[in-house]
C-alpha positions as CSV (number, residue, x, y, z in Angstrom):
1,X,-86.7,143.7,90.6
2,X,-86.9,143.5,94.3
3,X,-84.0,142.6,96.5
4,X,-84.4,139.3,98.4
5,X,-85.2,139.8,102.0
6,X,-84.3,136.2,103.1
7,X,-80.7,137.0,104.1
8,X,-81.6,139.7,106.5
9,X,-80.6,139.1,110.1
10,X,-81.7,141.0,113.3
11,X,-84.5,142.7,111.4
12,X,-86.0,145.7,113.2
13,X,-88.4,148.4,112.2
14,X,-86.9,151.8,111.8
15,X,-88.2,155.1,110.5
16,X,-84.7,156.2,109.7
17,X,-84.4,156.4,105.9
18,X,-80.6,155.7,106.1
19,X,-81.1,152.5,108.1
20,X,-79.1,149.6,106.7
21,X,-80.1,145.9,107.3
22,X,-77.5,143.4,108.4
23,X,-77.4,140.7,105.8
24,X,-76.1,137.2,106.1
25,X,-73.3,137.1,103.6
26,X,-72.2,133.5,103.9
27,X,-70.2,132.7,100.8
28,X,-70.9,129.7,98.7
29,X,-68.2,127.2,99.3
30,X,-66.2,126.4,96.2
31,X,-66.2,122.8,95.1
32,X,-62.7,121.3,95.3
33,X,-61.2,119.3,92.4
34,X,-62.0,115.6,92.8
35,X,-58.3,114.8,93.2
36,X,-58.1,117.2,96.1
37,X,-61.1,115.7,98.0
38,X,-60.9,112.8,100.4
39,X,-64.2,111.0,100.7
40,X,-65.0,108.3,103.3
41,X,-67.3,105.4,102.4
42,X,-69.0,103.2,105.0
43,X,-71.9,100.8,105.5
44,X,-74.5,101.8,108.1
45,X,-77.4,99.9,109.7
46,X,-78.0,102.1,112.8
47,X,-81.5,103.6,113.3
48,X,-82.6,102.2,110.0
49,X,-84.7,99.2,111.0
50,X,-81.9,96.7,110.0
51,X,-81.7,98.0,106.5
52,X,-78.3,98.7,105.1
53,X,-77.2,102.0,103.5
54,X,-73.9,103.1,102.1
55,X,-72.7,106.5,103.4
56,X,-70.3,108.8,101.5
57,X,-68.9,111.6,103.7
58,X,-66.3,114.3,103.4
59,X,-67.5,116.1,100.2
60,X,-66.3,119.7,100.2
61,X,-68.2,122.0,97.9
62,X,-71.4,123.4,96.7
63,X,-74.6,121.6,97.6
64,X,-75.7,121.5,94.0
65,X,-72.5,119.6,93.0
66,X,-73.1,117.2,95.9
67,X,-76.6,116.5,94.7
68,X,-75.3,116.0,91.1
69,X,-72.7,113.5,92.3
70,X,-75.4,111.7,94.4
71,X,-77.7,111.5,91.4
72,X,-75.0,110.0,89.2
73,X,-74.0,107.4,91.8
74,X,-77.6,106.4,92.5
75,X,-78.3,105.9,88.8
76,X,-75.1,103.8,88.4
77,X,-76.3,101.5,91.2
78,X,-79.9,101.6,90.1
79,X,-81.2,102.4,93.6
80,X,-82.6,105.3,95.6
81,X,-80.9,107.5,98.1
82,X,-80.7,111.0,99.4
83,X,-78.4,113.9,100.5
84,X,-78.5,114.9,104.1
85,X,-76.1,116.9,106.2
86,X,-73.4,116.9,103.5
87,X,-73.6,113.1,103.3
88,X,-74.7,111.0,100.3
89,X,-76.9,108.1,101.4
90,X,-77.3,105.2,99.0
91,X,-79.8,102.5,99.8
92,X,-78.2,99.0,100.0
93,X,-74.7,97.6,100.3
94,X,-72.7,99.1,97.4
95,X,-69.4,99.9,99.1
96,X,-67.2,98.1,96.6
97,X,-69.1,99.3,93.5
98,X,-69.1,103.0,94.7
99,X,-65.4,102.7,95.8
100,X,-64.5,101.8,92.2
101,X,-66.8,104.4,90.6
102,X,-65.3,107.2,92.8
103,X,-61.7,106.0,92.1
104,X,-62.5,106.2,88.4
105,X,-63.6,109.8,88.9
106,X,-60.2,110.6,90.6
107,X,-61.6,111.1,94.1
108,X,-59.3,110.1,97.0
109,X,-61.5,107.6,98.8
110,X,-61.1,105.7,102.0
111,X,-63.2,102.9,103.4
112,X,-64.1,103.1,107.1
113,X,-65.8,100.6,109.3
114,X,-63.6,97.5,109.1
115,X,-63.3,97.1,105.3
């Protein structure tokens, strides 16, 4: 099997057989236990054409775990959404419902934006 070349940084051509590439070795961030995480939930209308979305911010962990949590929350609310910049975006105003769902999953959750 070939070694992945995607993580190479500062790639140069060299005829030296002992040349070593610098590789980007950013470690995958461990997902914290739900009771150790503090999530912030808010309602947002800015730059969305007047439509409301519920934002969940502050998740610390692997992107796959974030996507799994987002998928579960979207299915519980029966709406669409996405994950961008370590935020979960749920279409519509589901602040109260998501607050209760996340509390039941033992997350420390805080409302922001005047709730």
